[in-house]
PyMOL Python script that loads the backbone (N, CA, C, O; Angstrom):
from pymol import cmd

cmd.read_pdbstr("""\
ATOM      1  N   MET A   1     -74.506  21.250 -94.091  1.00  0.00           N
ATOM      2  CA  MET A   1     -73.299  21.235 -93.341  1.00  0.00           C
ATOM      3  C   MET A   1     -72.259  20.390 -94.057  1.00  0.00           C
ATOM      4  O   MET A   1     -72.558  19.315 -94.575  1.00  0.00           O
ATOM      5  N   LYS A   2     -71.026  20.900 -94.075  1.00  0.00           N
ATOM      6  CA  LYS A   2     -69.938  20.195 -94.751  1.00  0.00           C
ATOM      7  C   LYS A   2     -69.330  19.160 -93.812  1.00  0.00           C
ATOM      8  O   LYS A   2     -69.221  19.367 -92.603  1.00  0.00           O
ATOM      9  N   THR A   3     -68.943  18.050 -94.406  1.00  0.00           N
ATOM     10  CA  THR A   3     -68.232  17.038 -93.622  1.00  0.00           C
ATOM     11  C   THR A   3     -66.772  17.446 -93.471  1.00  0.00           C
ATOM     12  O   THR A   3     -66.154  17.929 -94.420  1.00  0.00           O
ATOM     13  N   PRO A   4     -66.228  17.253 -92.288  1.00  0.00           N
ATOM     14  CA  PRO A   4     -64.826  17.637 -92.107  1.00  0.00           C
ATOM     15  C   PRO A   4     -63.905  16.736 -92.916  1.00  0.00           C
ATOM     16  O   PRO A   4     -64.148  15.538 -93.063  1.00  0.00           O
ATOM     17  N   LYS A   5     -62.856  17.335 -93.431  1.00  0.00           N
ATOM     18  CA  LYS A   5     -61.889  16.572 -94.224  1.00  0.00           C
ATOM     19  C   LYS A   5     -60.966  15.810 -93.281  1.00  0.00           C
ATOM     20  O   LYS A   5     -60.452  16.360 -92.308  1.00  0.00           O
ATOM     21  N   THR A   6     -60.774  14.567 -93.585  1.00  0.00           N
ATOM     22  CA  THR A   6     -59.843  13.754 -92.805  1.00  0.00           C
ATOM     23  C   THR A   6     -58.728  13.304 -93.733  1.00  0.00           C
ATOM     24  O   THR A   6     -58.949  13.100 -94.927  1.00  0.00           O
ATOM     25  N   PRO A   7     -57.560  13.153 -93.195  1.00  0.00           N
ATOM     26  CA  PRO A   7     -56.474  12.703 -94.063  1.00  0.00           C
ATOM     27  C   PRO A   7     -56.745  11.297 -94.576  1.00  0.00           C
ATOM     28  O   PRO A   7     -57.304  10.458 -93.869  1.00  0.00           O
ATOM     29  N   ALA A   8     -56.353  11.064 -95.778  1.00  0.00           N
ATOM     30  CA  ALA A   8     -56.565   9.748 -96.379  1.00  0.00           C
ATOM     31  C   ALA A   8     -55.714   8.724 -95.643  1.00  0.00           C
ATOM     32  O   ALA A   8     -54.540   8.956 -95.354  1.00  0.00           O
ATOM     33  N   THR A   9     -56.315   7.619 -95.354  1.00  0.00           N
ATOM     34  CA  THR A   9     -55.552   6.569 -94.685  1.00  0.00           C
ATOM     35  C   THR A   9     -54.824   5.761 -95.734  1.00  0.00           C
ATOM     36  O   THR A   9     -55.404   5.291 -96.713  1.00  0.00           O
ATOM     37  N   ARG A  10     -53.555   5.619 -95.501  1.00  0.00           N
ATOM     38  CA  ARG A  10     -52.717   4.887 -96.443  1.00  0.00           C
ATOM     39  C   ARG A  10     -52.674   3.431 -96.015  1.00  0.00           C
ATOM     40  O   ARG A  10     -52.441   3.118 -94.847  1.00  0.00           O
ATOM     41  N   ALA A  11     -52.898   2.562 -96.961  1.00  0.00           N
ATOM     42  CA  ALA A  11     -52.819   1.138 -96.644  1.00  0.00           C
ATOM     43  C   ALA A  11     -51.379   0.813 -96.273  1.00  0.00           C
ATOM     44  O   ALA A  11     -50.446   1.128 -97.011  1.00  0.00           O
ATOM     45  N   SER A  12     -51.217   0.186 -95.129  1.00  0.00           N
ATOM     46  CA  SER A  12     -49.847  -0.128 -94.711  1.00  0.00           C
ATOM     47  C   SER A  12     -49.359  -1.345 -95.485  1.00  0.00           C
ATOM     48  O   SER A  12     -50.044  -2.363 -95.581  1.00  0.00           O
ATOM     49  N   SER A  13     -48.180  -1.212 -96.023  1.00  0.00           N
ATOM     50  CA  SER A  13     -47.591  -2.331 -96.760  1.00  0.00           C
ATOM     51  C   SER A  13     -46.444  -2.887 -95.934  1.00  0.00           C
ATOM     52  O   SER A  13     -45.831  -2.160 -95.152  1.00  0.00           O
ATOM     53  N   PRO A  14     -46.150  -4.170 -96.103  1.00  0.00           N
ATOM     54  CA  PRO A  14     -45.048  -4.760 -95.333  1.00  0.00           C
ATOM     55  C   PRO A  14     -43.716  -4.113 -95.719  1.00  0.00           C
ATOM     56  O   PRO A  14     -43.579  -3.564 -96.812  1.00  0.00           O
ATOM     57  N   PRO A  15     -42.747  -4.183 -94.821  1.00  0.00           N
ATOM     58  CA  PRO A  15     -41.443  -3.589 -95.148  1.00  0.00           C
ATOM     59  C   PRO A  15     -40.820  -4.264 -96.363  1.00  0.00           C
ATOM     60  O   PRO A  15     -41.174  -5.387 -96.723  1.00  0.00           O
ATOM     61  N   LEU A  16     -39.909  -3.571 -96.968  1.00  0.00           N
ATOM     62  CA  LEU A  16     -39.284  -4.059 -98.199  1.00  0.00           C
ATOM     63  C   LEU A  16     -38.638  -5.423 -98.009  1.00  0.00           C
ATOM     64  O   LEU A  16     -38.780  -6.291 -98.869  1.00  0.00           O
ATOM     65  N   TRP A  17     -37.932  -5.631 -96.902  1.00  0.00           N
ATOM     66  CA  TRP A  17     -37.247  -6.903 -96.710  1.00  0.00           C
ATOM     67  C   TRP A  17     -38.242  -8.056 -96.643  1.00  0.00           C
ATOM     68  O   TRP A  17     -37.927  -9.172 -97.057  1.00  0.00           O
ATOM     69  N   LEU A  18     -39.442  -7.794 -96.123  1.00  0.00           N
ATOM     70  CA  LEU A  18     -40.449  -8.835 -96.032  1.00  0.00           C
ATOM     71  C   LEU A  18     -41.059  -9.130 -97.400  1.00  0.00           C
ATOM     72  O   LEU A  18     -41.492 -10.252 -97.662  1.00  0.00           O
ATOM     73  N   ARG A  19     -41.090  -8.138 -98.257  1.00  0.00           N
ATOM     74  CA  ARG A  19     -41.604  -8.353 -99.614  1.00  0.00           C
ATOM     75  C   ARG A  19     -40.585  -9.055-100.493  1.00  0.00           C
ATOM     76  O   ARG A  19     -40.958  -9.779-101.415  1.00  0.00           O
ATOM     77  N   VAL A  20     -39.295  -8.849-100.218  1.00  0.00           N
ATOM     78  CA  VAL A  20     -38.241  -9.436-101.045  1.00  0.00           C
ATOM     79  C   VAL A  20     -37.876 -10.850-100.577  1.00  0.00           C
ATOM     80  O   VAL A  20     -37.406 -11.664-101.371  1.00  0.00           O
ATOM     81  N   LEU A  21     -38.090 -11.139 -99.305  1.00  0.00           N
ATOM     82  CA  LEU A  21     -37.702 -12.426 -98.735  1.00  0.00           C
ATOM     83  C   LEU A  21     -38.254 -13.629 -99.504  1.00  0.00           C
ATOM     84  O   LEU A  21     -37.483 -14.543 -99.795  1.00  0.00           O
ATOM     85  N   PRO A  22     -39.543 -13.681 -99.848  1.00  0.00           N
ATOM     86  CA  PRO A  22     -40.027 -14.847-100.598  1.00  0.00           C
ATOM     87  C   PRO A  22     -39.301 -15.037-101.933  1.00  0.00           C
ATOM     88  O   PRO A  22     -39.015 -16.166-102.333  1.00  0.00           O
ATOM     89  N   LEU A  23     -39.011 -13.947-102.610  1.00  0.00           N
ATOM     90  CA  LEU A  23     -38.288 -14.038-103.872  1.00  0.00           C
ATOM     91  C   LEU A  23     -36.898 -14.622-103.668  1.00  0.00           C
ATOM     92  O   LEU A  23     -36.460 -15.475-104.441  1.00  0.00           O
ATOM     93  N   LEU A  24     -36.207 -14.167-102.635  1.00  0.00           N
ATOM     94  CA  LEU A  24     -34.872 -14.687-102.351  1.00  0.00           C
ATOM     95  C   LEU A  24     -34.915 -16.171-101.994  1.00  0.00           C
ATOM     96  O   LEU A  24     -34.051 -16.941-102.414  1.00  0.00           O
ATOM     97  N   LEU A  25     -35.914 -16.563-101.225  1.00  0.00           N
ATOM     98  CA  LEU A  25     -36.044 -17.975-100.868  1.00  0.00           C
ATOM     99  C   LEU A  25     -36.321 -18.840-102.088  1.00  0.00           C
ATOM    100  O   LEU A  25     -35.783 -19.940-102.210  1.00  0.00           O
ATOM    101  N   ILE A  26     -37.147 -18.353-102.975  1.00  0.00           N
ATOM    102  CA  ILE A  26     -37.440 -19.101-104.205  1.00  0.00           C
ATOM    103  C   ILE A  26     -36.188 -19.224-105.059  1.00  0.00           C
ATOM    104  O   ILE A  26     -35.874 -20.305-105.559  1.00  0.00           O
ATOM    105  N   LEU A  27     -35.474 -18.115-105.226  1.00  0.00           N
ATOM    106  CA  LEU A  27     -34.270 -18.141-106.055  1.00  0.00           C
ATOM    107  C   LEU A  27     -33.192 -19.030-105.444  1.00  0.00           C
ATOM    108  O   LEU A  27     -32.479 -19.717-106.177  1.00  0.00           O
ATOM    109  N   SER A  28     -33.059 -19.033-104.134  1.00  0.00           N
ATOM    110  CA  SER A  28     -32.043 -19.880-103.523  1.00  0.00           C
ATOM    111  C   SER A  28     -32.388 -21.349-103.713  1.00  0.00           C
ATOM    112  O   SER A  28     -31.492 -22.184-103.832  1.00  0.00           O
ATOM    113  N   GLY A  29     -33.664 -21.672-103.741  1.00  0.00           N
ATOM    114  CA  GLY A  29     -34.077 -23.053-103.978  1.00  0.00           C
ATOM    115  C   GLY A  29     -33.828 -23.486-105.407  1.00  0.00           C
ATOM    116  O   GLY A  29     -33.588 -24.665-105.665  1.00  0.00           O
ATOM    117  N   LEU A  30     -33.884 -22.544-106.342  1.00  0.00           N
ATOM    118  CA  LEU A  30     -33.672 -22.887-107.747  1.00  0.00           C
ATOM    119  C   LEU A  30     -32.200 -23.111-108.066  1.00  0.00           C
ATOM    120  O   LEU A  30     -31.866 -23.947-108.906  1.00  0.00           O
ATOM    121  N   THR A  31     -31.331 -22.378-107.408  1.00  0.00           N
ATOM    122  CA  THR A  31     -29.916 -22.487-107.730  1.00  0.00           C
ATOM    123  C   THR A  31     -29.273 -23.689-107.062  1.00  0.00           C
ATOM    124  O   THR A  31     -28.265 -24.199-107.551  1.00  0.00           O
ATOM    125  N   GLY A  32     -29.827 -24.144-105.969  1.00  0.00           N
ATOM    126  CA  GLY A  32     -29.260 -25.298-105.285  1.00  0.00           C
ATOM    127  C   GLY A  32     -28.028 -24.906-104.493  1.00  0.00           C
ATOM    128  O   GLY A  32     -27.678 -23.730-104.387  1.00  0.00           O
ATOM    129  N   CYS A  33     -27.396 -25.895-103.955  1.00  0.00           N
ATOM    130  CA  CYS A  33     -26.217 -25.674-103.133  1.00  0.00           C
ATOM    131  C   CYS A  33     -25.003 -26.146-103.909  1.00  0.00           C
ATOM    132  O   CYS A  33     -24.847 -27.339-104.171  1.00  0.00           O
ATOM    133  N   ALA A  34     -24.164 -25.229-104.268  1.00  0.00           N
ATOM    134  CA  ALA A  34     -22.965 -25.587-105.021  1.00  0.00           C
ATOM    135  C   ALA A  34     -21.783 -25.671-104.080  1.00  0.00           C
ATOM    136  O   ALA A  34     -21.558 -24.775-103.267  1.00  0.00           O
ATOM    137  N   THR A  35     -21.035 -26.740-104.193  1.00  0.00           N
ATOM    138  CA  THR A  35     -19.825 -26.869-103.387  1.00  0.00           C
ATOM    139  C   THR A  35     -18.631 -26.898-104.318  1.00  0.00           C
ATOM    140  O   THR A  35     -18.686 -27.444-105.420  1.00  0.00           O
ATOM    141  N   SER A  36     -17.570 -26.307-103.858  1.00  0.00           N
ATOM    142  CA  SER A  36     -16.360 -26.315-104.671  1.00  0.00           C
ATOM    143  C   SER A  36     -15.399 -27.337-104.099  1.00  0.00           C
ATOM    144  O   SER A  36     -15.408 -27.623-102.902  1.00  0.00           O
ATOM    145  N   ALA A  37     -14.584 -27.872-104.959  1.00  0.00           N
ATOM    146  CA  ALA A  37     -13.591 -28.848-104.514  1.00  0.00           C
ATOM    147  C   ALA A  37     -12.541 -28.136-103.676  1.00  0.00           C
ATOM    148  O   ALA A  37     -12.030 -27.085-104.064  1.00  0.00           O
ATOM    149  N   ARG A  38     -12.231 -28.703-102.547  1.00  0.00           N
ATOM    150  CA  ARG A  38     -11.231 -28.119-101.664  1.00  0.00           C
ATOM    151  C   ARG A  38     -10.093 -29.108-101.503  1.00  0.00           C
ATOM    152  O   ARG A  38     -10.303 -30.320-101.545  1.00  0.00           O
ATOM    153  N   PRO A  39      -8.898 -28.595-101.320  1.00  0.00           N
ATOM    154  CA  PRO A  39      -7.789 -29.515-101.073  1.00  0.00           C
ATOM    155  C   PRO A  39      -7.970 -30.184 -99.717  1.00  0.00           C
ATOM    156  O   PRO A  39      -8.582 -29.622 -98.809  1.00  0.00           O
ATOM    157  N   ALA A  40      -7.439 -31.368 -99.594  1.00  0.00           N
ATOM    158  CA  ALA A  40      -7.549 -32.103 -98.340  1.00  0.00           C
ATOM    159  C   ALA A  40      -6.819 -31.363 -97.233  1.00  0.00           C
ATOM    160  O   ALA A  40      -5.795 -30.720 -97.465  1.00  0.00           O
ATOM    161  N   LEU A  41      -7.361 -31.462 -96.029  1.00  0.00           N
ATOM    162  CA  LEU A  41      -6.705 -30.842 -94.889  1.00  0.00           C
ATOM    163  C   LEU A  41      -5.450 -31.628 -94.539  1.00  0.00           C
ATOM    164  O   LEU A  41      -5.421 -32.848 -94.697  1.00  0.00           O
ATOM    165  N   PRO A  42      -4.427 -30.953 -94.073  1.00  0.00           N
ATOM    166  CA  PRO A  42      -3.224 -31.671 -93.654  1.00  0.00           C
ATOM    167  C   PRO A  42      -3.556 -32.659 -92.542  1.00  0.00           C
ATOM    168  O   PRO A  42      -4.517 -32.463 -91.798  1.00  0.00           O
ATOM    169  N   GLY A  43      -2.770 -33.710 -92.432  1.00  0.00           N
ATOM    170  CA  GLY A  43      -3.063 -34.780 -91.500  1.00  0.00           C
ATOM    171  C   GLY A  43      -2.754 -34.484 -90.051  1.00  0.00           C
ATOM    172  O   GLY A  43      -3.379 -35.082 -89.175  1.00  0.00           O
ATOM    173  N   SER A  44      -1.834 -33.604 -89.751  1.00  0.00           N
ATOM    174  CA  SER A  44      -1.481 -33.362 -88.357  1.00  0.00           C
ATOM    175  C   SER A  44      -1.235 -31.886 -88.115  1.00  0.00           C
ATOM    176  O   SER A  44      -1.158 -31.083 -89.045  1.00  0.00           O
ATOM    177  N   ALA A  45      -1.112 -31.549 -86.829  1.00  0.00           N
ATOM    178  CA  ALA A  45      -0.845 -30.153 -86.478  1.00  0.00           C
ATOM    179  C   ALA A  45       0.498 -29.701 -87.035  1.00  0.00           C
ATOM    180  O   ALA A  45       0.658 -28.540 -87.415  1.00  0.00           O
ATOM    181  N   ALA A  46       1.460 -30.611 -87.084  1.00  0.00           N
ATOM    182  CA  ALA A  46       2.769 -30.257 -87.634  1.00  0.00           C
ATOM    183  C   ALA A  46       2.629 -29.854 -89.097  1.00  0.00           C
ATOM    184  O   ALA A  46       3.298 -28.929 -89.560  1.00  0.00           O
ATOM    185  N   ASP A  47       1.751 -30.555 -89.827  1.00  0.00           N
ATOM    186  CA  ASP A  47       1.513 -30.189 -91.227  1.00  0.00           C
ATOM    187  C   ASP A  47       0.902 -28.801 -91.329  1.00  0.00           C
ATOM    188  O   ASP A  47       1.296 -28.008 -92.184  1.00  0.00           O
ATOM    189  N   ASN A  48      -0.058 -28.502 -90.460  1.00  0.00           N
ATOM    190  CA  ASN A  48      -0.708 -27.183 -90.493  1.00  0.00           C
ATOM    191  C   ASN A  48       0.261 -26.075 -90.136  1.00  0.00           C
ATOM    192  O   ASN A  48       0.315 -25.053 -90.820  1.00  0.00           O
ATOM    193  N   THR A  49       1.025 -26.264 -89.074  1.00  0.00           N
ATOM    194  CA  THR A  49       1.943 -25.205 -88.669  1.00  0.00           C
ATOM    195  C   THR A  49       3.053 -25.012 -89.689  1.00  0.00           C
ATOM    196  O   THR A  49       3.460 -23.882 -89.957  1.00  0.00           O
ATOM    197  N   ALA A  50       3.542 -26.100 -90.258  1.00  0.00           N
ATOM    198  CA  ALA A  50       4.587 -25.979 -91.283  1.00  0.00           C
ATOM    199  C   ALA A  50       4.049 -25.265 -92.522  1.00  0.00           C
ATOM    200  O   ALA A  50       4.734 -24.434 -93.118  1.00  0.00           O
ATOM    201  N   ARG A  51       2.824 -25.596 -92.897  1.00  0.00           N
ATOM    202  CA  ARG A  51       2.221 -24.956 -94.074  1.00  0.00           C
ATOM    203  C   ARG A  51       2.053 -23.458 -93.822  1.00  0.00           C
ATOM    204  O   ARG A  51       2.336 -22.642 -94.700  1.00  0.00           O
ATOM    205  N   LEU A  52       1.595 -23.101 -92.629  1.00  0.00           N
ATOM    206  CA  LEU A  52       1.420 -21.685 -92.316  1.00  0.00           C
ATOM    207  C   LEU A  52       2.762 -20.959 -92.221  1.00  0.00           C
ATOM    208  O   LEU A  52       2.870 -19.800 -92.622  1.00  0.00           O
ATOM    209  N   ALA A  53       3.779 -21.630 -91.694  1.00  0.00           N
ATOM    210  CA  ALA A  53       5.100 -21.011 -91.585  1.00  0.00           C
ATOM    211  C   ALA A  53       5.724 -20.778 -92.961  1.00  0.00           C
ATOM    212  O   ALA A  53       6.574 -19.901 -93.114  1.00  0.00           O
ATOM    213  N   ARG A  54       5.313 -21.548 -93.951  1.00  0.00           N
ATOM    214  CA  ARG A  54       5.835 -21.351 -95.319  1.00  0.00           C
ATOM    215  C   ARG A  54       5.097 -20.255 -96.074  1.00  0.00           C
ATOM    216  O   ARG A  54       5.489 -19.893 -97.183  1.00  0.00           O
ATOM    217  N   HIS A  55       4.037 -19.728 -95.482  1.00  0.00           N
ATOM    218  CA  HIS A  55       3.253 -18.693 -96.163  1.00  0.00           C
ATOM    219  C   HIS A  55       4.130 -17.474 -96.421  1.00  0.00           C
ATOM    220  O   HIS A  55       4.938 -17.111 -95.566  1.00  0.00           O
ATOM    221  N   PRO A  56       3.989 -16.835 -97.579  1.00  0.00           N
ATOM    222  CA  PRO A  56       4.844 -15.689 -97.912  1.00  0.00           C
ATOM    223  C   PRO A  56       4.750 -14.527 -96.912  1.00  0.00           C
ATOM    224  O   PRO A  56       5.699 -13.753 -96.788  1.00  0.00           O
ATOM    225  N   GLN A  57       3.650 -14.394 -96.213  1.00  0.00           N
ATOM    226  CA  GLN A  57       3.491 -13.278 -95.282  1.00  0.00           C
ATOM    227  C   GLN A  57       3.772 -13.683 -93.831  1.00  0.00           C
ATOM    228  O   GLN A  57       3.551 -12.887 -92.918  1.00  0.00           O
ATOM    229  N   PHE A  58       4.252 -14.902 -93.612  1.00  0.00           N
ATOM    230  CA  PHE A  58       4.477 -15.374 -92.250  1.00  0.00           C
ATOM    231  C   PHE A  58       5.518 -14.539 -91.520  1.00  0.00           C
ATOM    232  O   PHE A  58       5.304 -14.168 -90.366  1.00  0.00           O
ATOM    233  N   ALA A  59       6.632 -14.237 -92.159  1.00  0.00           N
ATOM    234  CA  ALA A  59       7.690 -13.474 -91.489  1.00  0.00           C
ATOM    235  C   ALA A  59       7.182 -12.110 -91.042  1.00  0.00           C
ATOM    236  O   ALA A  59       7.488 -11.662 -89.937  1.00  0.00           O
ATOM    237  N   ALA A  60       6.409 -11.450 -91.894  1.00  0.00           N
ATOM    238  CA  ALA A  60       5.868 -10.139 -91.535  1.00  0.00           C
ATOM    239  C   ALA A  60       4.873 -10.266 -90.387  1.00  0.00           C
ATOM    240  O   ALA A  60       4.845  -9.420 -89.492  1.00  0.00           O
ATOM    241  N   ALA A  61       4.058 -11.316 -90.408  1.00  0.00           N
ATOM    242  CA  ALA A  61       3.079 -11.519 -89.333  1.00  0.00           C
ATOM    243  C   ALA A  61       3.786 -11.824 -88.015  1.00  0.00           C
ATOM    244  O   ALA A  61       3.418 -11.290 -86.969  1.00  0.00           O
ATOM    245  N   ALA A  62       4.802 -12.684 -88.071  1.00  0.00           N
ATOM    246  CA  ALA A  62       5.532 -13.043 -86.858  1.00  0.00           C
ATOM    247  C   ALA A  62       6.254 -11.831 -86.268  1.00  0.00           C
ATOM    248  O   ALA A  62       6.364 -11.702 -85.049  1.00  0.00           O
ATOM    249  N   GLN A  63       6.734 -10.964 -87.118  1.00  0.00           N
ATOM    250  CA  GLN A  63       7.426  -9.775 -86.631  1.00  0.00           C
ATOM    251  C   GLN A  63       6.434  -8.750 -86.087  1.00  0.00           C
ATOM    252  O   GLN A  63       6.698  -8.101 -85.074  1.00  0.00           O
ATOM    253  N   ALA A  64       5.291  -8.605 -86.761  1.00  0.00           N
ATOM    254  CA  ALA A  64       4.308  -7.606 -86.340  1.00  0.00           C
ATOM    255  C   ALA A  64       3.528  -8.040 -85.107  1.00  0.00           C
ATOM    256  O   ALA A  64       3.176  -7.208 -84.271  1.00  0.00           O
ATOM    257  N   ALA A  65       3.256  -9.338 -84.987  1.00  0.00           N
ATOM    258  CA  ALA A  65       2.441  -9.819 -83.863  1.00  0.00           C
ATOM    259  C   ALA A  65       2.947 -11.178 -83.387  1.00  0.00           C
ATOM    260  O   ALA A  65       2.264 -12.185 -83.574  1.00  0.00           O
ATOM    261  N   PRO A  66       4.131 -11.226 -82.775  1.00  0.00           N
ATOM    262  CA  PRO A  66       4.708 -12.517 -82.392  1.00  0.00           C
ATOM    263  C   PRO A  66       3.859 -13.281 -81.373  1.00  0.00           C
ATOM    264  O   PRO A  66       3.765 -14.505 -81.457  1.00  0.00           O
ATOM    265  N   ALA A  67       3.254 -12.603 -80.433  1.00  0.00           N
ATOM    266  CA  ALA A  67       2.429 -13.283 -79.438  1.00  0.00           C
ATOM    267  C   ALA A  67       1.200 -13.907 -80.089  1.00  0.00           C
ATOM    268  O   ALA A  67       0.805 -15.020 -79.741  1.00  0.00           O
ATOM    269  N   PHE A  68       0.606 -13.196 -81.022  1.00  0.00           N
ATOM    270  CA  PHE A  68      -0.564 -13.718 -81.726  1.00  0.00           C
ATOM    271  C   PHE A  68      -0.209 -14.955 -82.530  1.00  0.00           C
ATOM    272  O   PHE A  68      -0.933 -15.949 -82.488  1.00  0.00           O
ATOM    273  N   VAL A  69       0.891 -14.908 -83.258  1.00  0.00           N
ATOM    274  CA  VAL A  69       1.320 -16.051 -84.077  1.00  0.00           C
ATOM    275  C   VAL A  69       1.608 -17.250 -83.185  1.00  0.00           C
ATOM    276  O   VAL A  69       1.212 -18.370 -83.506  1.00  0.00           O
ATOM    277  N   SER A  70       2.287 -17.026 -82.079  1.00  0.00           N
ATOM    278  CA  SER A  70       2.596 -18.113 -81.158  1.00  0.00           C
ATOM    279  C   SER A  70       1.326 -18.727 -80.587  1.00  0.00           C
ATOM    280  O   SER A  70       1.192 -19.950 -80.531  1.00  0.00           O
ATOM    281  N   GLU A  71       0.405 -17.889 -80.168  1.00  0.00           N
ATOM    282  CA  GLU A  71      -0.859 -18.387 -79.623  1.00  0.00           C
ATOM    283  C   GLU A  71      -1.674 -19.120 -80.683  1.00  0.00           C
ATOM    284  O   GLU A  71      -2.340 -20.112 -80.387  1.00  0.00           O
ATOM    285  N   THR A  72      -1.619 -18.633 -81.908  1.00  0.00           N
ATOM    286  CA  THR A  72      -2.335 -19.286 -82.996  1.00  0.00           C
ATOM    287  C   THR A  72      -1.803 -20.689 -83.222  1.00  0.00           C
ATOM    288  O   THR A  72      -2.581 -21.634 -83.350  1.00  0.00           O
ATOM    289  N   PHE A  73      -0.480 -20.836 -83.273  1.00  0.00           N
ATOM    290  CA  PHE A  73       0.112 -22.164 -83.477  1.00  0.00           C
ATOM    291  C   PHE A  73      -0.202 -23.086 -82.301  1.00  0.00           C
ATOM    292  O   PHE A  73      -0.463 -24.272 -82.500  1.00  0.00           O
ATOM    293  N   ALA A  74      -0.179 -22.560 -81.092  1.00  0.00           N
ATOM    294  CA  ALA A  74      -0.518 -23.374 -79.922  1.00  0.00           C
ATOM    295  C   ALA A  74      -1.975 -23.830 -79.990  1.00  0.00           C
ATOM    296  O   ALA A  74      -2.285 -24.972 -79.650  1.00  0.00           O
ATOM    297  N   THR A  75      -2.862 -22.950 -80.425  1.00  0.00           N
ATOM    298  CA  THR A  75      -4.276 -23.303 -80.552  1.00  0.00           C
ATOM    299  C   THR A  75      -4.480 -24.355 -81.632  1.00  0.00           C
ATOM    300  O   THR A  75      -5.242 -25.302 -81.440  1.00  0.00           O
ATOM    301  N   ILE A  76      -3.811 -24.197 -82.759  1.00  0.00           N
ATOM    302  CA  ILE A  76      -3.926 -25.182 -83.839  1.00  0.00           C
ATOM    303  C   ILE A  76      -3.470 -26.549 -83.339  1.00  0.00           C
ATOM    304  O   ILE A  76      -4.139 -27.556 -83.572  1.00  0.00           O
ATOM    305  N   THR A  77      -2.342 -26.584 -82.658  1.00  0.00           N
ATOM    306  CA  THR A  77      -1.810 -27.848 -82.149  1.00  0.00           C
ATOM    307  C   THR A  77      -2.780 -28.477 -81.155  1.00  0.00           C
ATOM    308  O   THR A  77      -3.035 -29.680 -81.219  1.00  0.00           O
ATOM    309  N   ARG A  78      -3.328 -27.671 -80.231  1.00  0.00           N
ATOM    310  CA  ARG A  78      -4.274 -28.195 -79.249  1.00  0.00           C
ATOM    311  C   ARG A  78      -5.529 -28.743 -79.905  1.00  0.00           C
ATOM    312  O   ARG A  78      -5.998 -29.821 -79.540  1.00  0.00           O
ATOM    313  N   LEU A  79      -6.080 -28.013 -80.869  1.00  0.00           N
ATOM    314  CA  LEU A  79      -7.296 -28.457 -81.541  1.00  0.00           C
ATOM    315  C   LEU A  79      -7.049 -29.718 -82.364  1.00  0.00           C
ATOM    316  O   LEU A  79      -7.906 -30.600 -82.421  1.00  0.00           O
ATOM    317  N   GLU A  80      -5.899 -29.807 -82.994  1.00  0.00           N
ATOM    318  CA  GLU A  80      -5.573 -31.011 -83.758  1.00  0.00           C
ATOM    319  C   GLU A  80      -5.457 -32.216 -82.838  1.00  0.00           C
ATOM    320  O   GLU A  80      -5.911 -33.307 -83.184  1.00  0.00           O
ATOM    321  N   ARG A  81      -4.852 -32.029 -81.669  1.00  0.00           N
ATOM    322  CA  ARG A  81      -4.739 -33.133 -80.711  1.00  0.00           C
ATOM    323  C   ARG A  81      -6.099 -33.566 -80.214  1.00  0.00           C
ATOM    324  O   ARG A  81      -6.384 -34.761 -80.123  1.00  0.00           O
ATOM    325  N   GLU A  82      -6.957 -32.578 -79.885  1.00  0.00           N
ATOM    326  CA  GLU A  82      -8.314 -32.897 -79.433  1.00  0.00           C
ATOM    327  C   GLU A  82      -9.091 -33.648 -80.510  1.00  0.00           C
ATOM    328  O   GLU A  82      -9.821 -34.596 -80.220  1.00  0.00           O
ATOM    329  N   ASN A  83      -8.925 -33.213 -81.745  1.00  0.00           N
ATOM    330  CA  ASN A  83      -9.621 -33.851 -82.863  1.00  0.00           C
ATOM    331  C   ASN A  83      -9.115 -35.273 -83.080  1.00  0.00           C
ATOM    332  O   ASN A  83      -9.895 -36.166 -83.407  1.00  0.00           O
ATOM    333  N   ALA A  84      -7.829 -35.483 -82.903  1.00  0.00           N
ATOM    334  CA  ALA A  84      -7.267 -36.811 -83.095  1.00  0.00           C
ATOM    335  C   ALA A  84      -7.707 -37.768 -81.995  1.00  0.00           C
ATOM    336  O   ALA A  84      -7.793 -38.975 -82.224  1.00  0.00           O
ATOM    337  N   ASN A  85      -7.984 -37.251 -80.815  1.00  0.00           N
ATOM    338  CA  ASN A  85      -8.390 -38.092 -79.693  1.00  0.00           C
ATOM    339  C   ASN A  85      -9.866 -38.469 -79.710  1.00  0.00           C
ATOM    340  O   ASN A  85     -10.305 -39.279 -78.894  1.00  0.00           O
ATOM    341  N   LYS A  86     -10.624 -37.901 -80.616  1.00  0.00           N
ATOM    342  CA  LYS A  86     -12.068 -38.201 -80.692  1.00  0.00           C
ATOM    343  C   LYS A  86     -12.311 -39.526 -81.354  1.00  0.00           C
ATOM    344  O   LYS A  86     -13.460 -39.941 -81.503  1.00  0.00           O
TER     345      LYS A  86
END
""", "prot")
cmd.dss("prot")
cmd.show_as("cartoon", "prot")
cmd.util.cbc("prot")
cmd.orient("prot")
């Protein structure tokens, strides 16, 4: 009597992301954390709003979305005040 043929069972392998993850973790540890020099933040909300108002695209932004620009400046001012009070 012949034995019935059964499909070959394929060994399940982990998904690709799980196989690549250890390599990525090792490589990230080798490169370290690089930081770039950043300019100092302006000292007050007035400095931030003035700097943003001098941006070359400010006029176009203010014309296209005046409510957004106004709310953005109000938020910057509020956050700067909160930060100064800490």
